[in-house]
N, CA, C and O of each residue as an XYZ file, in Angstrom:
592
protein
N    -153.636     76.447   -252.270
C    -153.105     78.058   -252.023
C    -151.326     78.104   -252.901
O    -150.494     77.246   -253.196
N    -151.428     79.611   -253.051
C    -149.571     78.868   -253.019
C    -149.350     81.165   -253.165
O    -150.156     82.095   -253.156
N    -148.264     81.085   -253.244
C    -147.646     81.853   -253.546
C    -147.045     82.447   -252.001
O    -146.880     81.574   -251.149
N    -146.750     83.733   -251.649
C    -145.496     83.915   -250.345
C    -146.533     85.241   -250.512
O    -147.488     84.982   -249.779
N    -146.625     85.781   -250.780
C    -147.904     86.878   -250.138
C    -146.903     88.425   -250.367
O    -145.694     88.239   -250.233
N    -147.141     89.212   -250.542
C    -147.130     90.516   -251.296
C    -145.944     91.649   -250.080
O    -145.736     91.801   -248.876
N    -145.689     91.938   -250.794
C    -144.577     93.269   -249.901
C    -143.299     92.623   -248.695
O    -142.948     91.443   -248.715
N    -142.983     93.202   -248.137
C    -141.896     92.588   -247.465
C    -142.293     92.036   -246.152
O    -141.697     91.236   -245.431
N    -143.752     92.805   -245.953
C    -144.067     92.247   -244.252
C    -143.965     90.666   -243.995
O    -143.366     90.044   -243.118
N    -144.833     90.193   -245.166
C    -145.463     89.192   -245.290
C    -144.399     87.457   -244.303
O    -143.879     86.873   -245.254
N    -144.135     86.898   -243.361
C    -143.234     86.306   -243.114
C    -144.336     84.842   -243.489
O    -145.552     84.978   -243.631
N    -143.451     83.185   -243.629
C    -143.975     82.828   -242.872
C    -144.217     81.785   -241.912
O    -143.356     81.500   -241.080
N    -144.906     81.417   -241.945
C    -144.980     80.655   -239.819
C    -144.559     79.728   -240.171
O    -144.573     79.305   -241.327
N    -144.018     79.147   -239.053
C    -143.409     78.010   -238.414
C    -143.781     77.886   -237.550
O    -143.959     78.671   -236.619
N    -144.114     76.176   -237.753
C    -144.992     75.459   -237.548
C    -144.891     74.617   -235.993
O    -143.950     73.824   -236.031
N    -145.244     74.608   -235.345
C    -144.987     74.040   -233.584
C    -145.757     73.416   -233.114
O    -146.657     74.143   -232.694
N    -145.905     72.580   -232.959
C    -146.065     71.204   -231.965
C    -146.295     71.603   -230.484
O    -145.343     71.849   -229.743
N    -147.950     71.675   -229.960
C    -147.852     72.445   -228.203
C    -148.511     70.549   -228.052
O    -148.930     69.780   -228.918
N    -148.374     70.431   -226.958
C    -148.684     69.053   -225.950
C    -149.435     70.071   -224.761
O    -148.725     70.747   -224.017
N    -150.733     70.100   -224.679
C    -151.552     69.869   -223.581
C    -151.702     68.460   -223.018
O    -152.246     67.483   -223.531
N    -151.051     68.597   -221.760
C    -150.878     67.600   -221.082
C    -152.329     67.855   -220.210
O    -152.751     69.009   -220.135
N    -152.972     66.899   -219.645
C    -154.251     66.708   -219.323
C    -154.458     64.999   -218.355
O    -154.603     63.855   -218.784
N    -154.378     65.552   -216.935
C    -154.321     64.473   -215.639
C    -155.599     64.273   -215.781
O    -156.362     64.830   -216.570
N    -155.868     63.310   -214.851
C    -157.752     62.487   -214.364
C    -158.162     63.264   -213.574
O    -159.341     63.007   -213.329
N    -157.698     64.340   -212.879
C    -158.599     65.498   -212.197
C    -158.350     66.432   -213.016
O    -158.073     67.427   -212.346
N    -158.277     66.736   -214.493
C    -158.412     67.973   -215.310
C    -157.256     68.739   -215.167
O    -157.137     69.476   -216.146
N    -156.181     68.902   -214.202
C    -155.124     69.881   -214.219
C    -154.289     69.309   -215.383
O    -153.950     68.159   -215.661
N    -154.010     70.858   -216.143
C    -153.393     70.881   -216.922
C    -151.758     71.388   -216.684
O    -151.674     72.077   -215.667
N    -150.824     71.254   -217.190
C    -149.392     71.064   -217.475
C    -149.376     71.763   -218.053
O    -149.851     71.668   -219.185
N    -148.410     73.656   -217.254
C    -147.515     74.609   -217.970
C    -146.244     74.468   -217.502
O    -146.029     74.047   -216.366
N    -145.103     74.876   -218.505
C    -143.577     74.813   -218.422
C    -143.113     76.361   -218.708
O    -143.918     76.700   -219.576
N    -142.505     77.166   -218.530
C    -141.992     77.866   -218.347
C    -140.408     77.973   -219.383
O    -139.700     77.098   -219.882
N    -140.360     78.900   -219.379
C    -139.570     79.163   -220.894
C    -138.524     79.367   -220.336
O    -138.469     80.344   -219.588
N    -137.200     78.413   -220.531
C    -135.699     78.612   -220.191
C    -135.351     80.244   -220.188
O    -135.880     81.152   -220.828
N    -134.240     80.270   -219.207
C    -133.977     81.360   -219.323
C    -132.795     81.834   -220.959
O    -131.873     81.062   -221.222
N    -132.913     82.494   -221.423
C    -131.183     82.148   -222.688
C    -132.809     82.814   -224.616
O    -132.701     83.570   -225.582
N    -133.760     82.044   -224.160
C    -134.778     82.083   -224.783
C    -135.902     83.540   -224.934
O    -136.147     84.243   -223.953
N    -136.356     83.749   -225.990
C    -137.650     84.863   -225.982
C    -138.468     84.643   -224.491
O    -138.325     83.775   -223.631
N    -139.212     85.596   -224.558
C    -140.452     85.637   -223.283
C    -139.254     84.776   -222.448
O    -138.520     85.752   -222.295
N    -138.835     84.156   -222.080
C    -137.519     83.648   -220.622
C    -138.992     84.073   -219.613
O    -139.736     85.012   -219.896
N    -139.191     83.100   -218.350
C    -140.115     82.743   -217.725
C    -141.149     82.649   -217.561
O    -141.556     82.177   -216.499
N    -142.364     83.235   -218.962
C    -142.998     83.321   -219.304
C    -144.064     81.603   -219.315
O    -143.754     80.742   -220.139
N    -145.058     81.394   -218.480
C    -145.619     80.352   -218.532
C    -146.113     80.002   -220.203
O    -146.079     80.855   -221.090
N    -146.458     78.922   -220.356
C    -147.032     78.141   -221.832
C    -146.846     76.605   -221.548
O    -146.365     75.966   -220.611
N    -147.452     76.268   -222.797
C    -148.188     74.412   -222.926
C    -146.978     74.123   -224.102
O    -146.786     74.418   -225.281
N    -146.152     73.206   -222.808
C    -144.605     72.664   -223.672
C    -144.984     72.170   -225.470
O    -146.083     72.050   -226.013
N    -143.761     71.996   -225.963
C    -144.019     71.697   -226.911
C    -142.551     72.545   -228.222
O    -141.992     73.477   -227.644
N    -142.177     72.390   -229.213
C    -141.502     72.999   -230.498
C    -141.759     72.845   -231.676
O    -142.679     72.305   -232.292
N    -141.014     73.279   -231.895
C    -140.588     73.278   -233.951
C    -140.850     72.066   -234.158
O    -140.487     71.106   -233.478
N    -141.828     72.069   -235.605
C    -141.471     70.751   -236.450
C    -140.521     70.855   -237.100
O    -140.312     71.988   -237.533
N    -139.661     69.909   -237.414
C    -138.381     69.449   -237.783
C    -139.069     69.095   -239.975
O    -140.123     68.702   -240.476
N    -138.154     69.394   -240.348
C    -138.620     68.627   -242.089
C    -138.922     67.390   -242.136
O    -138.235     66.398   -241.897
N    -140.164     67.514   -242.511
C    -140.189     66.312   -242.787
C    -141.416     65.370   -242.095
O    -142.034     64.400   -242.535
N    -141.500     66.255   -240.541
C    -142.024     65.777   -239.115
C    -143.466     65.982   -239.384
O    -143.863     66.954   -240.026
N    -144.451     64.850   -238.776
C    -145.856     65.409   -238.596
C    -145.412     66.165   -237.254
O    -144.400     66.402   -236.595
N    -147.166     66.460   -237.259
C    -146.864     66.701   -235.755
C    -146.402     65.687   -233.995
O    -145.674     65.561   -233.011
N    -147.559     65.248   -234.780
C    -147.334     64.294   -233.648
C    -146.129     63.551   -233.555
O    -146.240     62.781   -232.601
N    -144.743     63.400   -234.256
C    -144.201     62.999   -234.326
C    -143.075     63.898   -233.654
O    -142.140     63.360   -233.060
N    -143.151     64.863   -233.729
C    -142.378     66.477   -233.530
C    -143.119     66.324   -232.311
O    -142.864     65.134   -232.129
N    -144.016     66.718   -231.114
C    -144.877     66.749   -230.048
C    -143.911     65.528   -229.175
O    -143.279     65.709   -228.134
N    -144.045     64.188   -230.020
C    -143.230     63.362   -229.577
C    -141.697     63.386   -228.992
O    -141.189     63.201   -227.886
N    -141.225     63.707   -230.299
C    -139.313     64.005   -230.024
C    -139.422     65.115   -228.904
O    -138.539     64.996   -228.054
N    -140.264     66.130   -228.707
C    -139.525     67.680   -228.050
C    -139.886     67.703   -226.786
O    -139.215     68.214   -225.889
N    -141.761     66.744   -226.544
C    -141.484     66.219   -224.846
C    -140.943     65.247   -224.567
O    -141.410     65.060   -223.443
N    -139.998     64.109   -224.823
C    -139.715     63.604   -224.633
C    -137.626     64.388   -224.835
O    -136.575     63.768   -224.670
N    -137.769     65.394   -225.099
C    -136.178     66.375   -225.698
C    -136.869     66.913   -224.188
O    -136.236     66.243   -223.372
N    -137.422     67.405   -223.742
C    -137.867     68.121   -222.647
C    -138.267     67.885   -222.021
O    -138.264     68.971   -221.440
N    -138.866     67.158   -221.284
C    -140.045     66.421   -220.569
C    -139.622     65.251   -219.843
O    -140.168     64.722   -218.875
N    -138.067     64.767   -220.743
C    -138.116     62.940   -220.715
C    -138.687     61.777   -220.640
O    -138.241     60.662   -220.368
N    -140.552     62.457   -221.128
C    -141.314     61.416   -221.483
C    -141.680     61.142   -222.195
O    -141.607     61.812   -223.225
N    -142.377     59.877   -222.137
C    -143.004     59.390   -224.153
C    -144.459     59.093   -223.888
O    -145.075     58.136   -223.418
N    -144.820     60.455   -224.439
C    -146.680     60.639   -224.667
C    -147.082     59.177   -225.895
O    -146.539     58.731   -226.906
N    -148.470     58.797   -224.991
C    -149.200     58.291   -226.088
C    -150.036     59.042   -227.334
O    -149.740     60.002   -228.046
N    -151.243     58.150   -227.273
C    -151.573     59.362   -228.828
C    -151.648     60.689   -228.271
O    -151.678     61.089   -227.107
N    -151.678     61.434   -229.696
C    -151.715     63.233   -229.281
C    -152.952     63.482   -230.471
O    -152.938     63.460   -231.702
N    -154.039     63.733   -229.426
C    -155.179     64.089   -230.286
C    -154.940     65.654   -230.914
O    -154.603     66.358   -229.961
N    -154.970     66.132   -231.658
C    -155.406     67.319   -232.319
C    -156.612     67.787   -232.132
O    -157.620     67.123   -232.374
N    -156.623     68.982   -231.680
C    -157.529     70.117   -230.615
C    -157.947     71.073   -231.522
O    -159.090     71.081   -231.981
N    -156.804     72.156   -231.908
C    -157.150     73.450   -232.347
C    -155.868     74.178   -232.764
O    -154.899     74.260   -232.010
N    -155.907     74.802   -234.231
C    -154.865     75.411   -234.237
C    -155.192     76.867   -235.094
O    -155.925     77.274   -235.995
N    -153.876     77.469   -233.951
C    -153.314     79.010   -233.750
C    -152.388     80.008   -234.187
O    -151.194     79.941   -233.893
N    -153.030     81.222   -235.091
C    -151.900     81.798   -235.607
C    -151.286     82.635   -234.774
O    -152.034     83.515   -234.349
N    -150.071     82.677   -234.351
C    -150.065     84.318   -233.396
C    -148.337     84.790   -234.078
O    -147.413     84.169   -234.604
N    -148.593     86.156   -233.712
C    -147.977     87.100   -234.820
C    -147.534     87.539   -233.498
O    -148.167     88.293   -232.759
N    -146.216     86.922   -233.220
C    -145.252     87.240   -232.054
C    -144.161     88.371   -232.637
O    -143.816     87.921   -233.730
N    -143.470     89.622   -232.403
C    -142.468     90.316   -232.431
C    -141.441     89.415   -233.212
O    -141.131     89.612   -234.387
N    -141.070     88.649   -232.613
C    -140.153     88.122   -233.009
C    -140.081     87.021   -234.406
O    -139.137     86.715   -235.135
N    -141.550     86.593   -234.395
C    -141.683     85.666   -235.334
C    -143.436     85.231   -235.738
O    -144.267     85.349   -234.837
N    -143.794     84.832   -236.863
C    -145.077     84.310   -236.832
C    -144.822     82.925   -236.770
O    -143.950     82.212   -237.266
N    -146.048     82.661   -235.853
C    -145.803     80.718   -235.334
C    -147.061     80.493   -235.714
O    -147.856     81.419   -235.873
N    -147.347     79.336   -235.885
C    -148.792     78.245   -236.219
C    -148.987     77.051   -235.310
O    -148.764     75.892   -235.658
N    -149.420     77.424   -234.121
C    -149.251     76.480   -233.167
C    -150.544     75.514   -233.234
O    -151.720     75.733   -232.945
N    -149.924     74.425   -233.697
C    -150.911     73.413   -232.979
C    -151.102     72.197   -231.909
O    -150.439     71.200   -231.621
N    -152.276     72.739   -231.480
C    -152.200     71.985   -229.876
C    -152.635     70.685   -229.913
O    -153.264     70.282   -230.891
N    -152.380     69.965   -228.966
C    -152.737     68.740   -229.310
C    -152.910     68.279   -227.735
O    -152.039     68.413   -226.875
N    -154.127     67.749   -227.553
C    -154.792     67.148   -225.832
C    -153.725     65.730   -226.259
O    -153.719     65.024   -227.268
N    -152.700     65.692   -224.756
C    -152.531     64.275   -224.164
C    -152.867     63.828   -222.615
O    -152.631     64.320   -221.512
N    -153.538     62.645   -223.093
C    -154.044     62.314   -221.540
C    -152.922     61.083   -221.431
O    -152.485     60.974   -220.285
N    -152.451     60.276   -222.246
C    -151.568     58.935   -221.337
C    -150.032     59.525   -222.182
O    -149.733     59.845   -223.332
N    -149.087     59.404   -220.383
C    -147.958     59.331   -221.132
C    -146.542     57.979   -220.186
O    -146.685     57.029   -219.416
N    -145.695     58.449   -220.640
C    -145.489     57.164   -219.372
C    -143.437     58.044   -219.025
O    -143.042     58.920   -219.795
N    -142.739     57.664   -218.102
C    -141.577     57.914   -217.395
C    -141.449     59.432   -216.008
O    -142.360     59.346   -215.185
N    -141.242     59.692   -215.957
C    -140.932     60.629   -214.944
C    -139.965     61.887   -215.357
O    -138.925     61.844   -216.013
N    -140.628     63.028   -214.771
C    -141.149     64.428   -215.691
C    -139.204     64.475   -215.651
O    -138.642     63.822   -214.772
N    -138.569     65.089   -216.417
C    -136.560     65.645   -216.045
C    -137.718     66.929   -216.542
O    -138.718     66.801   -217.247
N    -137.109     68.288   -215.828
C    -136.273     69.408   -216.520
C    -135.502     69.253   -217.425
O    -134.450     68.829   -216.946
N    -135.464     69.314   -218.017
C    -134.207     68.921   -219.544
C    -133.211     70.380   -219.594
O    -132.007     70.599   -219.729
N    -134.504     71.255   -219.395
C    -134.154     72.565   -219.940
C    -133.861     73.766   -218.900
O    -133.776     74.907   -219.355
N    -133.693     73.521   -217.404
C    -134.068     73.743   -216.107
C    -135.347     74.891   -216.637
O    -135.296     76.094   -216.383
N    -136.456     74.230   -217.403
C    -136.942     75.285   -216.358
C    -138.159     74.347   -215.601
O    -137.894     73.292   -215.025
N    -139.504     74.902   -215.700
C    -140.467     75.125   -214.004
C    -141.353     74.538   -214.234
O    -141.932     75.258   -215.048
N    -142.040     73.529   -214.078
C    -143.560     72.850   -213.918
C    -144.399     73.061   -213.087
O    -144.269     72.895   -211.874
N    -145.324     73.440   -213.648
C    -146.914     73.312   -212.852
C    -147.592     72.678   -213.499
O    -147.670     72.662   -214.728
N    -148.547     71.678   -212.217
C    -150.019     71.457   -212.712
C    -151.213     72.229   -212.497
O    -151.682     72.078   -211.369
N    -151.975     73.183   -213.416
C    -153.079     74.094   -213.404
C    -154.105     73.594   -212.459
O    -154.110     72.540   -211.823
N    -155.136     74.735   -212.497
C    -156.690     74.470   -212.681
C    -156.629     75.828   -213.258
O    -155.676     76.576   -213.043
N    -157.847     76.213   -214.137
C    -158.142     77.712   -214.220
C    -159.169     78.092   -212.608
O    -160.197     77.585   -212.158
N    -158.511     78.911   -212.252
C    -157.950     80.372   -213.201
C    -156.062     80.047   -212.507
O    -155.704     80.116   -211.331
N    -155.197     79.702   -213.747
C    -154.039     79.804   -213.436
C    -153.811     80.666   -212.446
O    -154.513     81.557   -211.967
N    -152.736     80.283   -212.201
C    -151.788     80.943   -210.849
C    -150.378     81.174   -210.848
O    -149.665     81.754   -210.029
N    -150.147     80.666   -211.813
C    -148.410     81.274   -212.551
C    -148.399     82.045   -213.281
O    -149.051     81.734   -214.278
N    -147.792     83.346   -213.336
C    -147.412     83.765   -213.885
C    -146.204     84.590   -214.200
O    -145.585     84.856   -213.170
N    -145.495     85.238   -215.627
C    -146.226     86.152   -216.114
C    -147.208     84.463   -217.565
O    -146.585     83.403   -217.620
N    -148.510     84.582   -218.410
C    -148.576     83.719   -219.480
C    -147.987     83.928   -220.201
O    -147.554     85.080   -220.208
N    -147.660     83.231   -221.025
C    -147.449     82.914   -222.975
C    -148.253     84.349   -223.400
O    -149.082     84.558   -222.515
N    -148.292     85.126   -224.157
C    -149.921     85.183   -224.978
C    -150.363     84.143   -225.730
O    -151.589     84.114   -225.829
N    -149.760     83.259   -226.308
C    -150.266     82.295   -227.463
C    -150.617     81.290   -226.472
O    -151.276     80.406   -227.020
N    -150.464     81.101   -225.398
C    -150.833     80.596   -224.148
C    -152.417     81.014   -223.844
O    -153.121     80.085   -223.446
N    -152.831     81.868   -223.940
C    -153.903     83.109   -223.147
C    -155.208     82.250   -224.170
O    -156.066     81.658   -223.516
N    -155.297     82.212   -225.372
C    -156.686     81.437   -226.350
C    -157.111     80.216   -225.707
O    -158.270     79.823   -225.577
N    -155.674     79.461   -225.181
C    -155.726     77.931   -224.846
C    -156.671     78.170   -223.337
O    -157.091     77.178   -222.741
N    -156.855     79.132   -222.978
C    -157.046     78.876   -221.378
C    -158.588     79.133   -221.106
O    -159.229     78.716   -220.141
N    -159.133     80.046   -222.351
C    -160.630     80.732   -223.000
C    -161.233     79.102   -223.539
O    -162.315     78.519   -223.468
N    -159.943     78.800   -224.065
C    -161.224     77.022   -225.205
C    -160.744     76.155   -223.330
O    -161.580     75.356   -222.908
N    -160.322     76.241   -223.034
C    -160.556     75.235   -221.278
C    -161.439     76.137   -220.806
O    -161.389     75.233   -221.640
N    -162.307     77.055   -220.312
C    -163.064     77.983   -220.093
C    -164.263     77.297   -220.986
O    -165.197     76.738   -220.410
N    -164.229     77.331   -221.698
C    -165.644     77.690   -222.444
C    -166.038     75.588   -222.624
O    -167.151     75.213   -222.992
N    -165.018     74.681   -222.318
C    -165.060     73.782   -222.370
C    -165.712     73.356   -221.013
O    -166.862     72.936   -221.136
N    -165.237     73.379   -219.823
C    -165.938     73.117   -218.471
C    -166.909     73.709   -218.023
O    -167.564     73.327   -217.053
N    -167.261     75.415   -219.135
C    -168.338     76.232   -218.256
C    -167.695     76.776   -217.369
O    -168.336     76.691   -216.321
N    -166.151     77.631   -217.143
C    -165.827     78.245   -216.556
C    -165.742     79.509   -216.853
O    -165.022     79.959   -217.744
N    -166.942     80.579   -215.655
C    -166.668     81.785   -215.618
C    -165.754     82.953   -215.387
O    -166.525     83.065   -214.434
N    -165.098     83.699   -215.317
C    -163.920     85.109   -215.263
C    -162.904     84.528   -215.352
O    -162.666     83.362   -215.668
N    -162.158     85.494   -215.017
C    -160.471     85.353   -215.580
C    -160.279     84.214   -215.543
O    -160.919     83.467   -214.803
N    -159.172     83.746   -216.491
C    -158.997     82.662   -216.821
C    -157.401     82.119   -216.509
O    -156.982     80.971   -216.658
N    -156.478     83.597   -215.918
C    -155.613     83.922   -215.502
C    -155.311     85.121   -214.828
O    -155.916     86.171   -215.045
N    -154.107     84.958   -213.763
C    -153.947     86.025   -213.601
C    -152.745     87.226   -214.062
O    -151.815     87.061   -214.852
N    -152.978     88.033   -213.562
C    -152.230     89.133   -214.434
C    -152.749     89.516   -216.180
O    -152.149     90.374   -216.828
């Protein structure tokens, strides 16, 4: 696959590594987007953009250490989702993470919340909504996955 696509509307997707941290009780971690960022205050799974030459797992390891102060164990690739936001086209590489070391530190003044379905925090970032549906399908959960 090559080429840049046609027309001025074609945008190159930005690759983003996303950590879906899952505790032993099945709860998963959501964090709020810091003030000053697009969609500030919206809840999402933590992560960040890949730097040139980084693998998804390397980027996830770096981002979660920078944002949350933790060191993750293995990252299990789960799904890839392309989301077209007004400000950017992003390719989200979701990885499940079941083990980590260190205490959580909110290094960007964001908030964190361990959630089960249905998610109680709101608003939820649009790119997060499909992930909640994947969890629901895996877990046999029926009904709305989040408020609002």
